[in-house]
N, C-alpha and C positions, 0 to 999 in steps of 0.2 A: 859760142861753142863750135860752130862750123870752122872758124878760123884756126882752131887748135888741131885740126886733122892734118896729118903729114901726107906727103906724096905716096908713101907706102900704104897709108889708110885709104886714100882715094883709089889706088889700084885695087885694093881688096874690095872696096864697095863696087867697083866696076865689075870685078870677077863674080861677085855674089849676085849682082843685078839689083842693087838697092841704091837709092839716091842719098846724097849728103843730107838733104832736108829730112828724109825719113829717119835717118839715124839720129839727127839732132832732136827730132820730135819724140823718138823713143826715150832718149835720155831725159827729156823734160818730163815725160810721163812717169819715169822711174822716181822722180822727186815727189810724186804724189802717192797717196794711198790708193789701193784698189777700190774702185767705185762699188758700193753695195747696192744690190737691188732693193727696191721698196715693195715689199710684199703686202698685199691687201688681205688675201685669204687663200687657202688652198683651193685648187680646182677639185670639185667633188662630183659624184653622180648627180646629173641634172643641173649642175652649176659649173659648166665648163667641160664636163666629161660625158659624152653620149654613151648610154647603155642600150644596146640593140637587142631586139627580140630575136628569137630563133628564126622567125620568118624573114625579118629584115636582114639577118646575116646571110641566109640562103639567097635572098634577092640580090644583095650587093655582090656576093661571090659570083653569082650567075651573070650579073651585069659586066663584071670585069672579064669573065671568060668570053662573053659575046662581043666585047668591044676591043679587047687587047690587041688584036691583029691590025687595028687601025692606028696603033701608036708604036713608036720605037721604045723598047724597054731596055733597062740596064740595071744590074745589081751593083751597088757601090759598097765595098767592104773595106774599111780601114784595117790594114794588117801590117802597119809599120812598127808595132810595138814588139819588144823583145820579151822573152819568157822569164826574165830575172825575178820579177815579183811573184810569179807563180811558184817559184822554188825558194822563196826568201827564208822560210823557217828552216829548210834543210841546209841552206848556206850557214845560217846562224849556228845550227847544231854542229855541222862539219868543222867549223872553225873553233869550237869550244870543247868538244868532247875528246878525251884522251883515253883510248881503250886500255892503255897500260896502267892507268890509275884506278879505274873502276869498271864494273860491268855495265852493259847497256841498260839492264833492268834497274840497277841501283840509280843510274843517272835519271831514268824516266821517273822513278819514285821520288827522287830528290827534287827534280825540277818541275814536276807536274806538267810536263809538256804534252798536253792532250793532242795537239795537232800532230806531233811526231808519233804518238801512240796510235792514232788513227791511220796514219800513213803506213806504219810498220805492220799493223794488223790487216791491212788490205793489199799488201804487196802483190800477191798473185792475181789480184783483180785489175791491176794497173795495165793499160794497153801496151806499155813498153817493158813489161816484166821480163819476158823471154829475151828480148834484145839486150837489156842491161845485164841480165844473168849470164848471157853468153860472153859478155865482155870481161867478166871477172875471172881472172886466171888462177886465183888462189883457191883451187878446188882439191878435194881429197876423195878419190874414188867416185867422182861424179857428184859429190855432195858438197855444199858450202862448208867452209870452216866455221869455227865457233862464232866469229864476229862477222859473218857474212852480211848481216843487215847493215852494219856500218859501212862495209865495202860497197854495198848496193847504193847507199846514200851518196857516197863519194863519187861513184861512177855516174849516178843520175845527175848530180850537180855538174860534173865535168862535161858530160855529153849533151845534156839537154838545156841547161839554164842559159847557155850562150846562143841558143837558136832563136829565130823569130817565133813568136807564139803560134803563128799560123802553121808552122811546120812541126809542132809538137804532136806526137801520137795521142789521139783523143779516144778512139774507139777500136775495139777488137771484135772482129766477126769470125770467130773460130780460126784464127790464124791470119786473116786479112786485116791488116792494120790501116786505119785511115787517120791522117792528121787533120787538124782543124780546117785547113783550106780545102782538102779533098772532100771532107764531109759537107762543107758548104756547097760544093759543086753538085753533089748528089741531092742535097736538100733543094737546091734551086730548081731542079727539073720538075718539082711538084707545082710550081706556080709561074716560072719565068719563061716557059716555052711558048713562043708565038711565031707563026709562019715557019715552023719546024726548026727553030734556032733559038739560042739564048745567049745573052751577053753578060759576062761577069767581069767586073773591074776591081782589082785589088790595089790599094796603095801599100807599098812595100818598102823595107829599108834599102838604102843605097847599096849597090853592088850585090844585091841578092836575087836579081832577076833570073839568072841561070839556075839557081837552087830551086826557085819556085817553079820554073818551067819543067825541070827534071822531075820534081815531086808530083806535079799535076798531070803530066803527059799521059800516064797510064789511066788515070781516072777519066780524063777527057775522052780518050779512045774508047774506054768501056761504055761511057754514057752515050757517045755518038753511035757506036755500033749496036748497042742493045736497044736504044730508043729511036734510032733513025733520025737523029737531029744533028744540027751543027752547033757546037759549043765554042764560042769565041771568048777567050780569056785575054784580058789586057792588064797592063800594069802602069803605075806611075809612082814617082817619089815625091815626098814633100819638098816643095821648091826652096832652094837656098835663099831666094829673094824674100821669103817669108820669115827667115831666121831673125832672131832678136839679139841686139848687142847686150853684152854683160857689163855691169858697172859694179864698182866697189860700194860699200855701204855709205860712203861719203858722196856718192852720186858721180864720181869721176869714172871715166871709162876704164875698165879693167884691161891691163896689158900684161902679157907673159914676160918671161925673162929676156926675150928677144925684142920686146917692145911691140909685139903684135896684138891687135885688138882681138877679142873673142866673141863669136856669135854662136848661139845655141838654137836648136829647134824650138819654135814658139808655140808648142802645144798643138792638139788636134784641130783647134780652130783654124790653123793655117791651111787645113785641107779644103777649106771653102774654095781655094784656087783650083784644086784638083777636081772638085765637084763641078766647078764652073766650066771646066774644059770639056766635060762630057757633052756629046751632041744629042743624046737620046732625050725624048720628051718626058718619059716617066722613069723615075729613079727609085729603086728600093734600097734603103739604107739600113744597115745593121752591123753589129760588132762581130768580129771574127770568132770570138769564143762562145757566142750564144747559139749553139747548135746541138741538138740531141741525137741519139742513135736513130737509125733508119726507120725503126718501128713507129716513130712519132712524127716522121716527116709529113705524111699526107695531112694529118690533122693540123699541124702547125702551118702548112702551106695554105690550108683553107682560110685561116685567119689573116694571112698575108693578102689573099684574094679579097677578103672582106674590106680591109683597109683601102686597097686599090679601088674597089667598087665605090666606096664612099668618096674617094678622091675624084673619080671620073664623073660621078653624079654631081658633085659640087662644081667641078670644072665646067661642065656643060652649062650650068646656070650662070656662072661667072662670065663665060664668053657671051652668052645671050644678053645679059645685062650690060656688058661692056660695049657691045655693038649698039644697043639701044641708046646708051649715053653718048656715044660718038655721033650718032645720027640726030642728036638733040631731041630724042623722043622722051619727053618729060611726063608723059601720061602715066607711066608706071613708077614714077619717082618714089612714091611712098612704099610700093612693094619692094623696090630695090633697096631702099633704106632699111626695111624690115629684114630683108635677106642678109645684108651686110652686118646688121647688128645682131641678129639672132642666130644666123647660120655660120657666119665668119667670126663671130665673137669680137666685133669691133665696136668700140665706144663712140657712137655718133654724137657730136655735140648738139645740144638742143638749140632751137630757134635760129638755125642757119638760114639766111635768105636763099632763094632758089638757085642763083648762079653759084654761090659758095657751096651749097649742098651738092650741087651737080659736080663741081670740081673735086670736092672731098670724096664723094662716092667713086668717081673715076679713079682717083689716086689709090684708094683702098682696094678696089677690085683688081687693078693692074699690078699685082705683086705675085711672086712665087707662092705656091700653095703646098702645104704639107699636112698630111693626116698621120697622127702619131698614136700608136697603140700604147695604152697605159695599163699596168697591172696593179692589183691591190698591194699595198705596202705590207710586206711581211718581215721588215727589219733589214733588208739588204742596204748596204751603203750606196750612196749616190743621189742623183737629183730626182726631182719630181715636178708635177704640173701645178702652177700657181697663177693666180691673178696678180698682175704687177702694174704699178703705176709709174709712169715717167712723163714728165713735161705735160702733166694734166690729162694724159691719155691712159686708159686702162687696156691691158691686153693679156692674152694667155701666153705664158712662157714656161719653158723647162728651166728650172733653177737648181744649181748645185749648192751645196752647203758653203763652199768657198765664196759664193757671191753674196752671202747673207752676213749682216753685221750681228754676230752672235753675242756681242756685249750689250746689244739692245734687247732687253727681255721680251718685249712685245714681238719683235721680229723673230727672235729665236722660238718663241712659243708658236707663232704661225707656221714656221718651217717644221717644227716638231709635230704639229697637228696634221700634217699632210696625210691623206688617205691612200694615195697612189704613188707609184714609182715609175720612173722612165726606163724601160728595158731597151731603148734604142731600136724601136720597131717602127720605122718611118717610111712613108711613101710620098714622093715629091713630084710636083709638076712644075717645069721650069720654062715653059713657053707661054706667050700671051695669046690673045684671041686672034691676032693677025699672023700667028706662026713665027713670031720673032722670039729669039732666046733672050731671057732676062740676063743682065749682068748681075750675078748673085752678090758680087762685092758691094753693090749699091744698097743692099738690104741688111747689112751688118750693123749692129750697134757697137761702134768702136769704143764707146765709153765703158763697155763691160769687159775690158781687159783685166788680166790678173798680174800682180807683181809677186814673183816667187823668189825665195832666197835659197841658195845652194852653196856648196863649198867646192872650190876649184883650186887644186894645188895648195891646199891649206889656207886659202884666202876666202873669206866670206864674200859672196857676190850676190847680186840680184839681177833679174831680167824680166822682161815683159812676156806674158803668154797671151796670145791673141784670143779674142772672144771665142769660147767653145763652139764647136761646129754646130751643135743643135741647141746651144744656149744663145749667147750673143750673136753667133754667126748666122742665125736664122731669126733674129729678134724681130725683124720687120717683115716677116712672111705672114701670109694668112695661115692661121693655125687652127686645126680641129683635133681634139682629143677623143679617142674612142677606147672604151674599156675592152681589154682582151684577157683571156684566162692566164693566171699566173704560171700555168704549166708551159706556156710558150716562152718562158724566161728560164733558161738553163745555162747560165754563164759558168765559165771555168776561171775563177779568180785565183784559186790556189790549186795545187796538184791534187789535194784531197777531194776537190769537187768531182774529179773523174771517177770517184767511188760511188757517187750518187746514182740511184736507179736509172735516171734518164740518160746516163752515159754508159750503162752496162747493157750489152746486147744479149747476154745470156743469164 
């Protein structure tokens, strides 16, 4: 395979920052099917998911508040995605509706397009209503023409669907409009401030840094002035070296009409490189679109503190036990074994002799740690917490439907019986007990990649997507799941979600 690459190919590999061996390995993987996870059972309350009492919650939040200034903190928010899917049903309508042939009402009655009906019924409650309205020039005496709603949809699609999702207007505070990224900044001050400062890191689309900086500058100034803190906002892009080569369905590399190979972004799992570059010791990880209006920030921030308190509590024990093992202190070996098994959810093999048990426990303790909030499953699409078996070892994992062999009835039933959902509410510790930063790429399950099929220039292609950031990308981390209220999960997957109460300020 490597012998078939041209000088032009090799120059492209060098420009991207990927080796010939890596490209060849990707093409080999594309010949195989996506590896399915082996689900044992869902993680449930008391079986993989901790349910804290009110007093425990207060204690963990207080622990974080008292300890946080001893650690460097950062919020890591993937914001590379575009808003295309958010407006997908509006795209569909705009491309098919002809106002010259029928009225909008007859179209709605004929197509039974409930999503569109909800959108049109809530127009004036949308945070971008006034700005879109002002862009429509077809006005009569200050009032919209007969088909103003159709014009509104066209202008919405034109102006908003090509923006990064982070820059879409999310909330309206009686004329003050905040986009998703701005709202995340205001939310962050409820739990991220330590030593009178806070660090926020966004991964963003290429060539968008100036747009983000311009958008966020006013909010940063307002937060800093009002709260007497320093807000440091940083950005990174998904690295080109993590892109994946595309192949045709016969597994040969795809080439365009000029003979060039094509590489595509390899999914959000590639962001493990960006996460790995952060120097801070404690990382709060969440999605860009999961943020409610300001009235709910303090309560939601309280639950962030709880997760961080759980993390610091477990981290202290991990470091204590790691030092004991390094010093060959075997007096507490049984207690360490119980901690690793019961608190870190690690399947410790039975009957290991002393030295082997000692080595096993050291290896399991010395890994990155994540504490993940889980909400009760109310039918939202996405992944959830499960007990998974691989190579004879059982572990807690966040599993997406794409990782499950749905043709296997037993596996499908286990996945469908999940009681909780992953809202991407994660706090991470990435340094060991000696103060050394873990190389997070050493803790990825590279077998949990995906093979996706797309169309490019009318040609069916396939490419690899790297193990999801909080799925296979963190598969070999120490993992703790904690139940949090469903009200902490307020995503905006479609534009209609902005009409929900948690996104309405008045």
